[in-house]
VEXDREN-2710 file (C-alpha; in Angstrom, 1 decimal):
% VEXDREN-2710
k/r/px/py/pz
1/MET/-32.6/-2.2/31.6
2/ASN/-31.7/0.3/34.4
3/GLN/-28.4/-0.9/35.1
4/GLU/-28.0/1.9/37.8
5/LYS/-31.1/0.9/39.3
6/ILE/-30.4/-2.9/39.3
7/GLY/-27.1/-2.2/41.2
8/LYS/-28.6/-0.2/44.1
9/PHE/-30.9/-3.1/44.5
10/ILE/-28.3/-6.0/44.5
11/ALA/-26.3/-3.6/46.9
12/LYS/-29.8/-3.3/49.1
13/CYS/-30.4/-7.0/49.1
14/ARG/-26.5/-7.7/49.8
15/ARG/-26.6/-5.5/53.2
16/LYS/-30.3/-7.1/54.0
17/LYS/-28.1/-10.7/54.1
18/ASP/-25.3/-9.0/56.1
19/MET/-22.6/-9.8/53.8
20/THR/-19.7/-7.5/52.5
21/GLN/-18.8/-7.2/48.8
22/ARG/-15.8/-10.0/49.2
23/GLU/-18.2/-12.3/50.9
24/LEU/-20.5/-12.3/47.9
25/ALA/-17.9/-12.4/45.5
26/GLU/-16.4/-15.4/46.9
27/LYS/-20.0/-17.2/46.9
28/LEU/-20.2/-16.4/43.1
29/ASN/-16.4/-17.0/42.6
30/VAL/-15.9/-13.6/41.1
31/SER/-13.8/-10.6/42.0
32/ASP/-15.3/-8.1/44.7
33/ARG/-14.3/-5.5/42.0
34/THR/-16.7/-7.2/39.9
35/VAL/-19.2/-7.0/42.2
36/GLY/-18.5/-3.5/43.2
37/ASN/-18.9/-2.8/39.4
38/TRP/-22.7/-4.7/39.2
39/GLU/-23.5/-2.5/42.6
40/ASN/-22.3/1.0/40.7
41/GLY/-24.1/0.5/37.7
42/ARG/-20.9/0.1/35.4
43/ASN/-21.9/-3.4/33.9
44/MET/-24.3/-6.2/34.8
45/PRO/-23.8/-10.1/35.9
46/ASP/-23.0/-12.6/33.3
47/LEU/-26.4/-14.3/32.3
48/SER/-24.9/-17.3/33.8
49/LEU/-24.8/-15.8/37.1
50/PHE/-28.3/-15.0/37.6
51/LYS/-29.6/-17.5/39.2
52/PRO/-26.7/-18.2/41.8
53/LEU/-27.0/-14.4/42.9
54/CYS/-30.8/-14.7/43.3
55/ASP/-30.5/-17.6/45.2
56/GLU/-27.6/-15.8/47.6
57/LEU/-29.7/-12.9/48.1
58/ASP/-33.6/-14.4/48.2
59/ILE/-34.5/-12.8/45.3
60/SER/-36.0/-13.9/42.0
61/VAL/-34.5/-13.4/38.4
62/ASN/-37.5/-11.0/37.8
63/ASP/-36.9/-9.1/40.9
64/LEU/-33.3/-8.7/39.9
65/LEU/-34.1/-7.6/36.2
66/SER/-36.6/-5.2/37.6
67/GLY/-34.3/-3.8/40.2
68/GLU/-37.1/-4.3/42.8
69/LYS/-39.1/-6.6/44.8
70/VAL/-41.7/-7.4/42.4
71/THR/-45.5/-7.6/43.7
72/GLN/-47.8/-10.3/42.6
73/GLN/-50.1/-8.4/40.6
74/THR/-47.2/-7.0/38.1
75/TYR/-45.4/-9.9/38.1
76/GLN/-46.1/-11.2/34.9
77/GLU/-46.0/-7.7/33.4
78/LYS/-42.4/-7.0/34.7
79/LEU/-41.5/-10.9/33.6
80/GLU/-43.0/-10.2/30.1
81/GLU/-40.6/-6.6/30.2
82/ASN/-37.7/-8.0/31.7
83/ILE/-37.4/-10.8/28.7
84/ILE/-37.6/-8.2/26.1
85/ASN/-34.8/-5.9/27.9
86/THR/-32.9/-9.2/28.4
87/ILE/-32.7/-10.4/24.6
88/ASP/-32.3/-6.4/23.8
89/TYR/-29.3/-6.5/26.4
90/THR/-27.7/-9.8/24.9
91/ASN/-27.9/-8.6/21.3
92/LYS/-26.3/-5.5/22.2
93/LYS/-23.5/-7.3/24.3
94/ILE/-23.0/-9.5/21.5
95/LYS/-22.9/-6.3/18.6
96/ASN/-20.3/-5.0/20.9
97/ARG/-18.3/-7.7/21.0
98/ASN/-18.0/-8.4/17.4
99/ASN/-17.1/-4.7/16.8
100/TYR/-14.4/-4.9/19.2
101/ILE/-13.0/-8.0/17.7
102/GLY/-13.8/-6.8/14.5
103/LEU/-11.6/-3.6/14.9
104/ILE/-8.7/-5.3/16.5
105/LEU/-8.7/-7.4/13.4
106/ILE/-9.0/-4.5/11.0
107/THR/-5.9/-2.8/12.7
108/PHE/-3.8/-6.3/13.3
109/GLY/-4.6/-6.6/9.5
110/ILE/-3.2/-3.1/8.3
111/LEU/-0.4/-3.6/10.6
112/ILE/0.5/-6.7/8.7
113/LEU/0.4/-4.4/5.7
114/ILE/2.3/-1.7/6.8
115/THR/5.0/-4.3/8.6
116/ALA/5.3/-6.4/5.0
117/ILE/5.7/-2.8/2.9
118/ALA/8.0/-1.6/5.5
119/ILE/10.4/-4.6/6.0
120/PHE/10.6/-6.5/2.8
121/PRO/12.3/-5.9/0.0
122/SER/9.9/-5.1/-3.0
123/GLU/10.8/-8.1/-5.0
124/SER/10.7/-10.5/-1.8
125/SER/7.9/-12.8/-2.3
126/TRP/7.2/-12.9/1.4
127/GLY/6.4/-9.0/1.2
128/SER/3.4/-10.0/-1.2
129/VAL/2.8/-13.4/1.0
130/TYR/2.2/-10.8/4.1
131/SER/0.7/-8.4/2.3
132/VAL/-2.1/-10.5/1.2
133/LEU/-2.4/-12.3/4.8
134/GLY/-3.4/-8.5/5.9
135/VAL/-5.9/-8.1/3.6
136/ILE/-7.6/-11.4/4.7
137/VAL/-7.2/-10.7/8.4
138/SER/-8.4/-7.2/8.0
139/LEU/-11.5/-8.4/5.9
140/VAL/-12.3/-11.0/8.5
141/GLY/-12.6/-8.1/11.2
142/VAL/-14.9/-6.0/8.6
143/THR/-17.4/-9.2/8.3
144/GLN/-17.5/-8.9/12.1
145/PHE/-19.2/-5.4/11.4
146/THR/-21.5/-6.7/8.8
147/LYS/-23.0/-9.6/10.4
148/ARG/-26.2/-8.3/11.0
149/LEU/-26.4/-6.8/7.6
150/ASN/-28.5/-8.7/5.5
151/GLN/-26.8/-11.0/2.5
152/PRO/-26.6/-8.6/-0.3
153/LYS/-25.5/-5.2/1.7
154/LYS/-23.1/-8.0/3.3
155/LEU/-21.5/-9.1/0.2
156/ILE/-21.8/-5.3/-0.8
157/VAL/-19.5/-3.9/1.8
158/ASN/-17.0/-6.7/2.1
159/VAL/-16.2/-6.9/-1.5
160/SER/-15.8/-3.1/-1.6
161/TYR/-13.6/-3.2/1.4
162/PHE/-11.6/-6.0/-0.2
163/PHE/-11.1/-4.0/-3.9
164/MET/-10.6/-1.1/-1.9
165/LEU/-7.4/-2.5/-0.1
166/ILE/-6.3/-3.9/-3.5
167/LEU/-6.3/-0.2/-5.0
168/ILE/-4.7/1.0/-2.1
169/LEU/-1.5/-1.4/-2.1
170/ILE/-1.4/-1.0/-5.9
171/PHE/-1.1/2.6/-5.5
172/ILE/1.4/2.4/-2.7
173/ASP/3.3/0.4/-4.9
174/TYR/3.2/2.8/-7.6
175/ILE/4.3/5.8/-5.5
176/GLY/7.2/3.3/-4.9
177/VAL/8.3/2.5/-8.3
178/VAL/8.1/6.3/-9.2
179/ASN/9.4/8.1/-6.7
180/ILE/11.7/5.3/-4.7
181/HIS/12.6/3.4/-7.8
182/GLN/12.0/-0.2/-6.9
183/ALA/10.4/-2.7/-8.5
184/PRO/6.7/-3.4/-8.5
185/ARG/5.7/-5.7/-5.7
186/PHE/2.5/-6.8/-7.3
187/SER/3.4/-7.7/-10.7
188/LEU/1.7/-10.6/-12.3
189/VAL/4.5/-11.2/-14.9
190/LYS/8.2/-10.8/-14.5
191/VAL/10.2/-11.4/-17.8
192/SER/14.0/-11.0/-17.5
193/GLY/16.3/-10.1/-20.6
194/GLU/20.3/-9.1/-20.3
195/ASN/20.1/-6.0/-18.8
196/VAL/16.6/-5.6/-18.5
197/ILE/13.2/-6.4/-16.3
198/TYR/9.6/-6.3/-17.8
199/TYR/7.4/-6.2/-14.7
200/ASP/3.6/-6.6/-16.1
201/THR/1.3/-5.1/-13.2
202/PRO/-2.5/-5.1/-13.4
203/PHE/-2.6/-1.3/-14.2
204/TYR/0.7/-0.2/-15.9
205/ASP/4.4/-1.9/-16.9
206/VAL/7.6/-1.2/-15.6
207/ILE/10.8/-1.5/-17.6
208/ARG/13.4/-1.8/-15.1
209/CYS/17.0/-1.0/-17.8
210/ASN/20.7/-1.6/-16.2
211/VAL/19.7/-3.8/-13.9
212/ASN/22.0/-3.5/-10.6
213/LYS/24.2/-0.6/-12.4
214/GLU/24.9/2.8/-11.2
215/SER/22.7/4.2/-14.5
216/GLU/19.8/1.9/-13.4
217/THR/16.7/3.6/-14.5
218/PHE/12.8/2.5/-14.3
219/LYS/10.3/3.1/-17.0
220/VAL/6.3/3.4/-16.1
221/ILE/4.5/2.7/-19.3
222/ARG/1.1/1.7/-20.6
223/ASN/-0.2/-2.1/-19.9
224/GLN/0.5/-3.1/-23.2
225/LYS/1.9/-6.5/-25.2
226/TYR/5.4/-7.3/-24.8
227/ASP/7.9/-9.7/-27.2
228/ARG/9.7/-12.0/-24.5
229/ASP/12.4/-12.3/-26.8
230/HIS/13.1/-8.6/-27.3
231/ILE/12.4/-6.7/-24.1
232/ASP/16.1/-5.0/-24.4
233/ASN/14.4/-3.0/-27.0
234/PHE/12.3/-1.2/-24.7
235/CYS/15.7/0.3/-23.0
236/ASN/16.9/1.5/-26.5
237/ASN/14.3/3.8/-27.2
END
């Protein structure tokens, strides 16, 4: 579909009807800038405007999509060609719209993640809630890009992206524990003792000794079984 050719044809037919861009725009309930974009080939009229536009310009939809007056001899050939081009154009437009929405959702989801990590304290449950929300929003954005894939590929891409985000969050959490000495955000189990808290995370455990004291320390150890009644022993080793 040659947008530039169609745009010039719209302009030619409009002038032939002694109409300004504003007059044509008013008849179609659009802005004169919209008509200008059509005639400059920047974009196409919406499908819903094809018939009203053609009625105002005294042309057929086949003429409009061809960018010229179609002769009787070539009418059927042009019609079939224009149907295919219109379907292709519509599919591309839908794909671009889905990609645009997907990009917005992915960006918004990542912003939620960054905000959750930056604003909420590491032990705040709200930080975890907003982090999960950010992952979900971002994942919904990815699904917009994978709509045209077959089901197995779609599943692989979506699941891979989900686990990649989770691993990134866990890695950032680990860096915070080691370098900033903060409690892990994503612990599965939290066990408290007299002066110690034991955090059990998916890939490692954290022992927080001398809680809220000047001598407070964080120890990162491998995942292991722990005795709830004797967790203080971890700080005595």
